[in-house]
FIPAFI-170767 format. One record per residue (C-alpha): residue in one letter; x negated, y, z negated. Coordinates in nm, 2 decimals. Example, Ala and Ser with C-alpha at 12.3 -4.5 7.8 and 13.67 -1.06 7.14 Angstrom:
2
('a', (-1.23, -0.45, -0.78))
('s', (-1.37, -0.11, -0.71))
REM end
This chain:
560
('x', (-3.22, -0.38, -6.48))
('x', (-2.85, -0.25, -6.50))
('x', (-2.58, -0.52, -6.49))
('x', (-2.51, -0.63, -6.14))
('x', (-2.15, -0.59, -6.03))
('x', (-2.01, -0.82, -5.76))
('x', (-1.67, -0.81, -5.61))
('x', (-1.50, -1.09, -5.42))
('x', (-1.23, -0.97, -5.19))
('x', (-0.99, -1.27, -5.12))
('x', (-0.78, -1.12, -4.85))
('x', (-0.50, -1.24, -4.62))
('x', (-0.59, -1.17, -4.26))
('x', (-0.44, -1.27, -3.94))
('x', (-0.60, -1.44, -3.64))
('x', (-0.64, -1.19, -3.36))
('x', (-0.53, -0.88, -3.55))
('x', (-0.87, -0.71, -3.52))
('x', (-0.75, -0.37, -3.60))
('x', (-0.54, -0.48, -3.90))
('x', (-0.81, -0.70, -4.04))
('x', (-1.06, -0.42, -4.00))
('x', (-0.84, -0.18, -4.18))
('x', (-0.78, -0.42, -4.47))
('x', (-1.15, -0.49, -4.51))
('x', (-1.24, -0.12, -4.52))
('x', (-0.96, -0.06, -4.77))
('x', (-1.11, -0.32, -5.00))
('x', (-1.45, -0.17, -4.95))
('x', (-1.32, 0.15, -5.07))
('x', (-1.16, -0.02, -5.38))
('x', (-1.50, -0.19, -5.46))
('x', (-1.67, 0.14, -5.42))
('x', (-1.44, 0.32, -5.67))
('x', (-1.55, 0.05, -5.92))
('x', (-1.91, 0.11, -5.85))
('x', (-1.96, -0.24, -5.72))
('x', (-2.32, -0.33, -5.60))
('x', (-2.20, -0.60, -5.35))
('x', (-1.86, -0.68, -5.22))
('x', (-1.81, -1.00, -5.03))
('x', (-1.52, -1.10, -4.78))
('x', (-1.42, -1.43, -4.64))
('x', (-1.55, -1.63, -4.35))
('x', (-1.45, -1.48, -4.00))
('x', (-1.26, -1.21, -4.18))
('x', (-1.28, -0.98, -3.88))
('x', (-1.12, -1.22, -3.64))
('x', (-0.91, -1.43, -3.87))
('x', (-0.97, -1.79, -3.94))
('x', (-0.98, -2.01, -3.75))
('x', (-0.97, -1.82, -3.41))
('x', (-1.01, -2.14, -3.21))
('x', (-1.04, -2.09, -2.83))
('x', (-1.00, -1.71, -2.86))
('x', (-1.38, -1.71, -2.91))
('x', (-1.41, -1.84, -2.55))
('x', (-1.27, -1.51, -2.44))
('x', (-1.57, -1.26, -2.39))
('x', (-1.34, -0.96, -2.44))
('x', (-1.21, -1.10, -2.78))
('x', (-1.57, -1.16, -2.89))
('x', (-1.67, -0.81, -2.78))
('x', (-1.38, -0.65, -2.94))
('x', (-1.48, -0.83, -3.26))
('x', (-1.83, -0.69, -3.24))
('x', (-1.69, -0.34, -3.22))
('x', (-1.49, -0.38, -3.53))
('x', (-1.78, -0.54, -3.70))
('x', (-1.99, -0.23, -3.64))
('x', (-1.69, -0.01, -3.76))
('x', (-1.69, -0.19, -4.09))
('x', (-2.05, -0.16, -4.13))
('x', (-2.02, 0.22, -4.08))
('x', (-1.78, 0.23, -4.37))
('x', (-2.02, 0.09, -4.62))
('x', (-2.15, 0.42, -4.76))
('x', (-2.32, 0.37, -5.10))
('x', (-2.22, 0.01, -5.12))
('x', (-2.33, -0.33, -4.98))
('x', (-2.08, -0.56, -4.81))
('x', (-2.10, -0.90, -4.65))
('x', (-1.82, -1.03, -4.43))
('x', (-1.76, -1.28, -4.15))
('x', (-1.74, -1.23, -3.77))
('x', (-1.83, -1.39, -3.45))
('x', (-2.18, -1.30, -3.33))
('x', (-2.31, -1.35, -2.98))
('x', (-2.68, -1.37, -2.93))
('x', (-2.61, -1.48, -2.66))
('x', (-2.47, -1.81, -2.81))
('x', (-2.16, -1.79, -3.01))
('x', (-2.22, -1.79, -3.40))
('x', (-2.02, -1.81, -3.70))
('x', (-2.19, -1.52, -3.88))
('x', (-2.21, -1.30, -4.18))
('x', (-2.28, -0.94, -4.14))
('x', (-2.48, -0.77, -4.43))
('x', (-2.42, -0.40, -4.42))
('x', (-2.53, -0.12, -4.65))
('x', (-2.47, 0.26, -4.66))
('x', (-2.32, 0.28, -4.31))
('x', (-2.58, 0.05, -4.14))
('x', (-2.58, -0.31, -4.03))
('x', (-2.89, -0.43, -4.21))
('x', (-2.89, -0.80, -4.10))
('x', (-2.67, -1.10, -3.97))
('x', (-2.68, -1.45, -4.12))
('x', (-2.57, -1.73, -3.89))
('x', (-2.39, -2.03, -4.04))
('x', (-2.62, -2.34, -4.03))
('x', (-2.38, -2.63, -4.11))
('x', (-2.09, -2.65, -3.88))
('x', (-1.82, -2.90, -3.99))
('x', (-1.67, -3.11, -3.72))
('x', (-1.42, -3.33, -3.91))
('x', (-1.06, -3.30, -4.02))
('x', (-0.91, -2.97, -3.93))
('x', (-1.26, -2.83, -3.83))
('x', (-1.40, -2.81, -3.48))
('x', (-1.69, -2.57, -3.52))
('x', (-1.93, -2.76, -3.30))
('x', (-1.69, -2.70, -3.01))
('x', (-1.75, -2.32, -3.05))
('x', (-2.07, -2.23, -3.22))
('x', (-2.43, -2.28, -3.23))
('x', (-2.59, -2.34, -3.58))
('x', (-2.82, -2.08, -3.73))
('x', (-3.18, -2.15, -3.84))
('x', (-3.27, -1.88, -4.09))
('x', (-3.16, -1.83, -4.44))
('x', (-3.33, -1.53, -4.59))
('x', (-3.32, -1.39, -4.95))
('x', (-3.22, -1.02, -4.98))
('x', (-3.28, -0.76, -5.24))
('x', (-2.93, -0.60, -5.31))
('x', (-2.89, -0.35, -5.57))
('x', (-3.22, -0.46, -5.71))
('x', (-3.12, -0.82, -5.74))
('x', (-3.23, -1.12, -5.54))
('x', (-2.92, -1.26, -5.34))
('x', (-2.89, -1.53, -5.09))
('x', (-2.59, -1.54, -4.85))
('x', (-2.45, -1.84, -4.67))
('x', (-2.12, -1.95, -4.51))
('x', (-1.87, -2.22, -4.64))
('x', (-2.01, -2.56, -4.53))
('x', (-2.36, -2.44, -4.59))
('x', (-2.32, -2.50, -4.97))
('x', (-2.18, -2.86, -4.94))
('x', (-2.53, -2.99, -4.87))
('x', (-2.85, -2.99, -5.07))
('x', (-3.12, -3.14, -4.84))
('x', (-3.46, -2.98, -4.85))
('x', (-3.39, -2.74, -4.55))
('x', (-3.04, -2.65, -4.66))
('x', (-2.98, -2.28, -4.76))
('x', (-2.90, -2.31, -5.13))
('x', (-3.23, -2.51, -5.17))
('x', (-3.44, -2.27, -4.97))
('x', (-3.29, -1.96, -5.11))
('x', (-3.31, -2.06, -5.48))
('x', (-3.67, -2.17, -5.42))
('x', (-3.77, -1.82, -5.28))
('x', (-3.62, -1.66, -5.58))
('x', (-3.25, -1.59, -5.52))
('x', (-3.08, -1.55, -5.85))
('x', (-2.73, -1.51, -5.69))
('x', (-2.59, -1.71, -5.41))
('x', (-2.29, -1.56, -5.23))
('x', (-2.09, -1.79, -5.00))
('x', (-1.81, -1.66, -4.78))
('x', (-1.55, -1.92, -4.70))
('x', (-1.25, -2.02, -4.50))
('x', (-1.15, -2.33, -4.71))
('x', (-0.81, -2.47, -4.63))
('x', (-0.58, -2.58, -4.92))
('x', (-0.47, -2.92, -5.00))
('x', (-0.34, -3.06, -5.33))
('x', (-0.64, -3.10, -5.58))
('x', (-0.87, -2.89, -5.36))
('x', (-0.93, -2.63, -5.62))
('x', (-1.07, -2.88, -5.87))
('x', (-1.31, -3.02, -5.59))
('x', (-1.44, -2.67, -5.53))
('x', (-1.48, -2.59, -5.90))
('x', (-1.68, -2.90, -5.96))
('x', (-1.90, -2.84, -5.65))
('x', (-1.97, -2.48, -5.73))
('x', (-2.03, -2.54, -6.09))
('x', (-2.28, -2.81, -6.01))
('x', (-2.48, -2.61, -5.77))
('x', (-2.50, -2.33, -6.01))
('x', (-2.64, -2.55, -6.29))
('x', (-2.87, -2.76, -6.08))
('x', (-3.04, -2.46, -5.91))
('x', (-3.01, -2.21, -6.20))
('x', (-2.84, -1.95, -6.00))
('x', (-2.52, -1.74, -6.03))
('x', (-2.28, -1.87, -5.76))
('x', (-2.01, -1.63, -5.61))
('x', (-1.75, -1.82, -5.38))
('x', (-1.51, -1.60, -5.19))
('x', (-1.22, -1.76, -5.00))
('x', (-0.95, -1.66, -4.78))
('x', (-0.58, -1.65, -4.89))
('x', (-0.28, -1.68, -4.66))
('x', (-0.12, -1.90, -4.40))
('x', (-0.23, -1.96, -4.05))
('x', (-0.04, -2.20, -3.83))
('x', (-0.05, -2.53, -4.02))
('x', (-0.32, -2.42, -4.27))
('x', (-0.29, -2.25, -4.60))
('x', (-0.58, -2.08, -4.77))
('x', (-0.53, -2.06, -5.14))
('x', (-0.80, -1.79, -5.24))
('x', (-0.90, -1.92, -5.59))
('x', (-1.25, -1.73, -5.54))
('x', (-1.50, -1.84, -5.80))
('x', (-1.80, -1.70, -6.00))
('x', (-2.01, -1.94, -6.20))
('x', (-2.32, -1.87, -6.41))
('x', (-2.65, -2.06, -6.40))
('x', (-2.53, -2.28, -6.69))
('x', (-2.24, -2.41, -6.47))
('x', (-1.98, -2.24, -6.67))
('x', (-1.70, -2.04, -6.50))
('x', (-1.74, -1.67, -6.53))
('x', (-1.41, -1.57, -6.35))
('x', (-1.18, -1.70, -6.09))
('x', (-0.91, -1.55, -5.85))
('x', (-0.54, -1.66, -5.86))
('x', (-0.42, -1.91, -5.60))
('x', (-0.22, -1.78, -5.31))
('x', (-0.26, -1.41, -5.41))
('x', (-0.46, -1.12, -5.25))
('x', (-0.71, -0.99, -5.51))
('x', (-1.03, -0.81, -5.57))
('x', (-1.22, -1.02, -5.83))
('x', (-1.50, -0.82, -6.00))
('x', (-1.77, -0.96, -6.23))
('x', (-2.08, -0.82, -6.40))
('x', (-2.36, -1.04, -6.40))
('x', (-2.71, -1.03, -6.58))
('x', (-2.93, -1.14, -6.29))
('x', (-3.26, -0.97, -6.37))
('x', (-3.53, -0.81, -6.15))
('x', (-3.68, -1.05, -5.88))
('x', (-4.05, -1.13, -5.93))
('x', (-4.23, -1.18, -5.59))
('x', (-4.04, -0.98, -5.33))
('x', (-4.26, -1.05, -5.03))
('x', (-4.05, -1.31, -4.87))
('x', (-3.73, -1.10, -4.92))
('x', (-3.54, -0.85, -4.71))
('x', (-3.46, -0.53, -4.90))
('x', (-3.12, -0.40, -4.84))
('x', (-3.08, -0.17, -5.14))
('x', (-3.25, -0.09, -5.47))
('x', (-3.08, -0.08, -5.80))
('x', (-2.87, 0.22, -5.87))
('x', (-2.91, 0.45, -6.16))
('x', (-2.84, 0.34, -6.52))
('x', (-2.52, 0.55, -6.55))
('x', (-2.21, 0.37, -6.69))
('x', (-1.98, 0.18, -6.46))
('x', (-1.60, 0.20, -6.50))
('x', (-1.45, -0.08, -6.69))
('x', (-1.32, -0.36, -6.48))
('x', (-1.00, -0.42, -6.70))
('x', (-0.83, -0.75, -6.78))
('x', (-0.69, -0.94, -6.49))
('x', (-0.43, -1.21, -6.54))
('x', (-0.50, -1.54, -6.34))
('x', (-0.18, -1.70, -6.24))
('x', (-0.19, -2.07, -6.30))
('x', (0.01, -2.36, -6.15))
('x', (0.08, -2.71, -6.24))
('x', (0.06, -2.97, -5.96))
('x', (0.41, -2.93, -5.83))
('x', (0.40, -2.55, -5.87))
('x', (0.07, -2.54, -5.67))
('x', (0.23, -2.72, -5.37))
('x', (0.54, -2.52, -5.39))
('x', (0.35, -2.19, -5.39))
('x', (0.16, -2.32, -5.09))
('x', (0.48, -2.39, -4.90))
('x', (0.62, -2.05, -4.98))
('x', (0.31, -1.87, -4.87))
('x', (0.26, -2.08, -4.55))
('x', (0.62, -2.04, -4.45))
('x', (0.61, -1.66, -4.51))
('x', (0.30, -1.61, -4.31))
('x', (0.39, -1.83, -4.03))
('x', (0.72, -1.65, -3.98))
('x', (0.59, -1.31, -4.03))
('x', (0.27, -1.35, -3.84))
('x', (0.46, -1.51, -3.55))
('x', (0.68, -1.19, -3.53))
('x', (1.00, -1.32, -3.67))
('x', (1.23, -1.15, -3.93))
('x', (1.49, -1.41, -3.99))
('x', (1.52, -1.80, -4.00))
('x', (1.78, -2.06, -3.94))
('x', (1.82, -2.38, -4.13))
('x', (2.04, -2.67, -4.05))
('x', (2.18, -2.73, -4.40))
('x', (2.34, -3.08, -4.44))
('x', (2.37, -3.09, -4.82))
('x', (2.08, -3.33, -4.85))
('x', (1.76, -3.29, -5.05))
('x', (1.53, -3.20, -4.76))
('x', (1.74, -2.93, -4.60))
('x', (1.81, -2.79, -4.94))
('x', (1.44, -2.76, -5.03))
('x', (1.37, -2.59, -4.68))
('x', (1.64, -2.34, -4.75))
('x', (1.51, -2.27, -5.10))
('x', (1.15, -2.23, -4.98))
('x', (1.26, -2.01, -4.71))
('x', (1.47, -1.79, -4.94))
('x', (1.17, -1.75, -5.18))
('x', (0.93, -1.68, -4.90))
('x', (1.13, -1.43, -4.70))
('x', (1.42, -1.31, -4.92))
('x', (1.77, -1.46, -4.91))
('x', (1.89, -1.19, -4.68))
('x', (1.65, -1.33, -4.40))
('x', (1.78, -1.69, -4.43))
('x', (2.09, -1.81, -4.24))
('x', (2.21, -2.18, -4.32))
('x', (2.42, -2.36, -4.07))
('x', (2.64, -2.66, -4.18))
('x', (2.75, -2.89, -3.89))
('x', (2.97, -3.15, -4.01))
('x', (3.08, -3.45, -3.81))
('x', (3.33, -3.73, -3.89))
('x', (3.08, -3.89, -4.09))
('x', (2.98, -3.59, -4.33))
('x', (3.10, -3.64, -4.68))
('x', (3.30, -3.38, -4.87))
('x', (3.03, -3.38, -5.14))
('x', (2.77, -3.27, -4.86))
('x', (3.00, -2.96, -4.78))
('x', (3.03, -2.88, -5.14))
('x', (2.65, -2.92, -5.19))
('x', (2.58, -2.70, -4.89))
('x', (2.82, -2.43, -5.01))
('x', (2.69, -2.43, -5.37))
('x', (2.33, -2.41, -5.27))
('x', (2.40, -2.12, -5.03))
('x', (2.58, -1.94, -5.32))
('x', (2.29, -2.01, -5.56))
('x', (2.04, -1.88, -5.33))
('x', (2.24, -1.59, -5.20))
('x', (2.19, -1.69, -4.84))
('x', (2.45, -1.68, -4.55))
('x', (2.62, -1.99, -4.47))
('x', (2.79, -2.06, -4.14))
('x', (3.00, -2.37, -4.06))
('x', (3.02, -2.52, -3.71))
('x', (3.20, -2.85, -3.67))
('x', (3.04, -3.08, -3.41))
('x', (3.33, -3.33, -3.40))
('x', (3.48, -3.18, -3.08))
('x', (3.14, -3.20, -2.90))
('x', (3.07, -3.54, -3.04))
('x', (3.42, -3.67, -2.91))
('x', (3.33, -3.51, -2.56))
('x', (2.98, -3.68, -2.56))
('x', (3.13, -4.01, -2.63))
('x', (3.40, -3.98, -2.37))
('x', (3.14, -3.86, -2.11))
('x', (2.91, -4.17, -2.19))
('x', (3.19, -4.42, -2.23))
('x', (3.15, -4.58, -1.89))
('x', (2.77, -4.61, -1.93))
('x', (2.80, -4.74, -2.28))
('x', (3.08, -4.99, -2.21))
('x', (3.01, -5.33, -2.33))
('x', (2.75, -5.22, -2.59))
('x', (2.79, -5.20, -2.96))
('x', (2.78, -4.87, -3.15))
('x', (2.44, -4.80, -3.27))
('x', (2.14, -4.56, -3.28))
('x', (2.23, -4.39, -2.95))
('x', (2.57, -4.28, -3.09))
('x', (2.41, -4.17, -3.42))
('x', (2.14, -3.97, -3.27))
('x', (2.37, -3.79, -3.02))
('x', (2.52, -3.61, -3.34))
('x', (2.16, -3.50, -3.44))
('x', (2.09, -3.38, -3.08))
('x', (2.43, -3.18, -3.08))
('x', (2.32, -3.01, -3.40))
('x', (1.97, -2.94, -3.25))
('x', (2.13, -2.79, -2.94))
('x', (2.36, -2.56, -3.14))
('x', (2.09, -2.43, -3.39))
('x', (1.85, -2.37, -3.10))
('x', (2.13, -2.18, -2.91))
('x', (2.17, -1.96, -3.21))
('x', (1.79, -1.91, -3.22))
('x', (1.78, -1.82, -2.85))
('x', (2.07, -1.59, -2.88))
('x', (1.98, -1.41, -3.20))
('x', (1.60, -1.43, -3.20))
('x', (1.58, -1.61, -3.54))
('x', (1.33, -1.89, -3.60))
('x', (1.45, -2.25, -3.67))
('x', (1.29, -2.42, -3.97))
('x', (1.31, -2.81, -3.94))
('x', (1.39, -3.02, -4.24))
('x', (1.20, -3.35, -4.19))
('x', (0.95, -3.46, -4.45))
('x', (0.62, -3.66, -4.41))
('x', (0.79, -3.99, -4.49))
('x', (1.03, -3.96, -4.21))
('x', (0.77, -3.82, -3.98))
('x', (0.55, -4.10, -4.04))
('x', (0.80, -4.37, -3.98))
('x', (0.99, -4.21, -3.70))
('x', (1.31, -4.17, -3.91))
('x', (1.38, -3.85, -3.71))
('x', (1.56, -3.76, -3.39))
('x', (1.37, -3.61, -3.10))
('x', (1.56, -3.31, -2.96))
('x', (1.78, -3.34, -3.28))
('x', (1.66, -3.27, -3.64))
('x', (1.30, -3.22, -3.51))
('x', (1.41, -2.94, -3.28))
('x', (1.26, -2.60, -3.42))
('x', (0.98, -2.38, -3.46))
('x', (0.82, -2.48, -3.79))
('x', (0.83, -2.77, -4.02))
('x', (0.82, -2.67, -4.38))
('x', (0.80, -3.02, -4.54))
('x', (0.62, -3.20, -4.25))
('x', (0.32, -3.30, -4.49))
('x', (0.53, -3.34, -4.79))
('x', (0.62, -3.71, -4.89))
('x', (0.97, -3.78, -4.99))
('x', (0.90, -3.85, -5.36))
('x', (0.72, -3.54, -5.38))
('x', (1.02, -3.34, -5.23))
('x', (1.22, -3.45, -5.54))
('x', (0.94, -3.33, -5.77))
('x', (0.94, -3.00, -5.59))
('x', (1.32, -2.97, -5.63))
('x', (1.30, -3.03, -6.01))
('x', (1.00, -2.78, -6.04))
('x', (1.21, -2.51, -5.86))
('x', (1.51, -2.58, -6.07))
('x', (1.29, -2.53, -6.38))
('x', (1.17, -2.19, -6.28))
('x', (1.48, -1.99, -6.39))
('x', (1.75, -2.02, -6.65))
('x', (2.00, -2.15, -6.39))
('x', (1.92, -2.45, -6.14))
('x', (1.92, -2.35, -5.79))
('x', (1.95, -2.69, -5.62))
('x', (2.28, -2.86, -5.73))
('x', (2.23, -3.18, -5.95))
('x', (2.42, -3.38, -5.70))
('x', (2.17, -3.31, -5.43))
('x', (1.89, -3.45, -5.62))
('x', (2.09, -3.74, -5.77))
('x', (2.27, -3.87, -5.46))
('x', (2.12, -4.14, -5.25))
('x', (1.96, -3.99, -4.94))
('x', (2.15, -4.05, -4.62))
('x', (2.14, -3.91, -4.26))
('x', (2.53, -3.94, -4.26))
('x', (2.54, -4.06, -3.90))
('x', (2.76, -4.36, -3.96))
('x', (2.99, -4.47, -4.23))
('x', (2.82, -4.53, -4.57))
('x', (2.48, -4.49, -4.43))
('x', (2.17, -4.47, -4.66))
('x', (1.80, -4.42, -4.58))
('x', (1.72, -4.76, -4.76))
('x', (1.92, -4.94, -4.47))
('x', (1.63, -4.86, -4.25))
('x', (1.35, -4.80, -4.47))
('x', (1.19, -4.94, -4.79))
('x', (1.28, -4.74, -5.10))
('x', (1.07, -4.42, -5.09))
('x', (0.88, -4.50, -5.42))
('x', (0.76, -4.81, -5.24))
('x', (0.73, -4.65, -4.88))
('x', (0.52, -4.34, -4.98))
('x', (0.23, -4.53, -5.15))
('x', (0.20, -4.75, -4.84))
('x', (0.21, -4.44, -4.62))
('x', (-0.08, -4.29, -4.83))
('x', (-0.29, -4.59, -4.81))
('x', (-0.25, -4.64, -4.43))
('x', (-0.22, -4.27, -4.31))
('x', (-0.43, -4.08, -4.55))
('x', (-0.68, -4.33, -4.68))
('x', (-0.71, -4.55, -4.36))
('x', (-0.69, -4.87, -4.55))
('x', (-0.64, -5.19, -4.36))
('x', (-0.34, -5.43, -4.37))
('x', (-0.50, -5.68, -4.61))
('x', (-0.64, -5.39, -4.84))
('x', (-0.28, -5.25, -4.87))
('x', (-0.12, -5.59, -4.94))
('x', (-0.40, -5.64, -5.20))
('x', (-0.25, -5.34, -5.39))
('x', (0.04, -5.54, -5.46))
('x', (0.29, -5.46, -5.18))
('x', (0.50, -5.71, -5.00))
('x', (0.33, -5.83, -4.69))
('x', (0.65, -5.80, -4.46))
('x', (0.72, -5.46, -4.59))
('x', (0.36, -5.34, -4.51))
('x', (0.38, -5.49, -4.17))
('x', (0.72, -5.29, -4.11))
('x', (0.58, -4.97, -4.23))
('x', (0.26, -4.99, -4.02))
('x', (0.46, -5.09, -3.72))
('x', (0.69, -4.79, -3.76))
('x', (0.39, -4.55, -3.81))
('x', (0.22, -4.67, -3.50))
('x', (0.51, -4.67, -3.28))
('x', (0.62, -4.32, -3.38))
('x', (0.31, -4.14, -3.27))
('x', (0.48, -4.00, -2.95))
('x', (0.75, -3.84, -3.17))
('x', (0.50, -3.66, -3.39))
('x', (0.32, -3.52, -3.10))
('x', (0.65, -3.35, -3.01))
('x', (0.72, -3.21, -3.36))
('x', (0.67, -2.85, -3.45))
('x', (0.37, -2.75, -3.67))
('x', (0.41, -2.77, -4.04))
('x', (0.22, -2.68, -4.36))
('x', (-0.08, -2.89, -4.46))
('x', (-0.07, -2.99, -4.82))
('x', (-0.23, -3.34, -4.83))
('x', (-0.60, -3.43, -4.75))
('x', (-0.49, -3.57, -4.42))
('x', (-0.18, -3.44, -4.22))
('x', (-0.03, -3.54, -3.90))
('x', (-0.17, -3.31, -3.64))
('x', (-0.50, -3.14, -3.72))
('x', (-0.63, -3.42, -3.95))
('x', (-0.51, -3.74, -3.79))
('x', (-0.53, -3.79, -3.41))
('x', (-0.42, -4.12, -3.28))
('x', (-0.36, -4.23, -2.93))
('x', (0.00, -4.27, -2.82))
('x', (-0.05, -4.56, -2.58))
('x', (-0.22, -4.80, -2.84))
('x', (-0.19, -5.17, -2.86))
('x', (-0.41, -5.22, -3.16))
('x', (-0.23, -5.38, -3.45))
('x', (-0.42, -5.44, -3.79))
('x', (-0.23, -5.78, -3.86))
REM end
């Protein structure tokens, strides 16, 4: 038979934008048709956007999505398309529509519904039961959805479909990013292709949705387990591959969608460059995409960043400028009596390097007024955290006032190490709409700064920002290490406790000081109430605060 041409449309859709998502899907169908593609596949729940969460409990939303699904099916003249939507039969199903030549041929219902980490699909959907094999363009093809291919028990789709005679398995996915996830997917899909002797085509979403980032990186593997082609990470693309699949033998158990087209030559695919990232570059690209999509999909044009001259706020401003353009980022430097001259210089230099606007608003007068107002109630007490945090809360009030007046979104600047230990001020530096570094440990922040400085001929972040000891500058000569273990010690303990769920003794056995581990665990557990009040932020680790890790606030359990 002629070469089978498959296309994977890794597109950036928006939850709830049924009209916009539909228009984009139809546009990519048209692009695939112009290349004489036999089958074009779109990501999981592409019609609704992923994840739609409790929107699926609204009958009107589901009904409108069904109307759009039929509109897309009607646009498949001369081509087969598979795309994700929410079905209702009458139970809600995570579904894939198989359409050809203007008609809806069949619907596949996802069988494995993940209910861990960021996934709550058993809250919304009922599992499917059938997994047919289809004849598409004369080739035997099996379709499934995301989690369906992570299992290989006797009744799982890839086992049943390959046994019936499928030579190509197409899985449509909404697979969120975390560092290292691409390698996990490649190993899994490669292994499946080789074990079952099939071609594997894996199409994934790209784009940011609230805390999640989808990195695309769609894959095609051959039956020898070797990579045929891959999409770039974090970019919308149409990935096209020509596969030598062969004509199916016994077709009695298969559903015919379309027969093979004529043997006339197809237009050349052309060479497509795949953008590669190193480890830090991959995370940085995820932060840029996640920030851009959260801001734009939430309806904002400009953002505000409280720029202190420190490493965290400098990184947030840099990510924002790369994501939105420097003209859409306004930095606000708010010095107090404890702000160093170097911080002022660093904030100014960074703003100039990025080309962003910098405003300076002194908080000294307001801080003095606060202290005078509270003097009687604070009488007889020593200067301490309350006075320090008052400065942070004044800054939070000022930047939120600007946001309220001007309609610009505030990006907060705390990192994962600070969020974990509570080294942040409620209604102060935690005030804002989106936390760019919320899932980025402090040591990684420094690595990202070095990465970003290495992208151009001139460093963007001033060297002094990276080299100076981190400090909140809320009292004289303050350093983070006055309150916390050094970050190279703190971050591995946090990973062990927060991400790996290791017990106290297991962490100590890794070589950490027992008292230090006790301190860190205590800080993490006592700070849950703060994290519940923090804005959402981009997930870049296997376990973030929020969607992944859900701990009780009133909790007396201690592991030591």
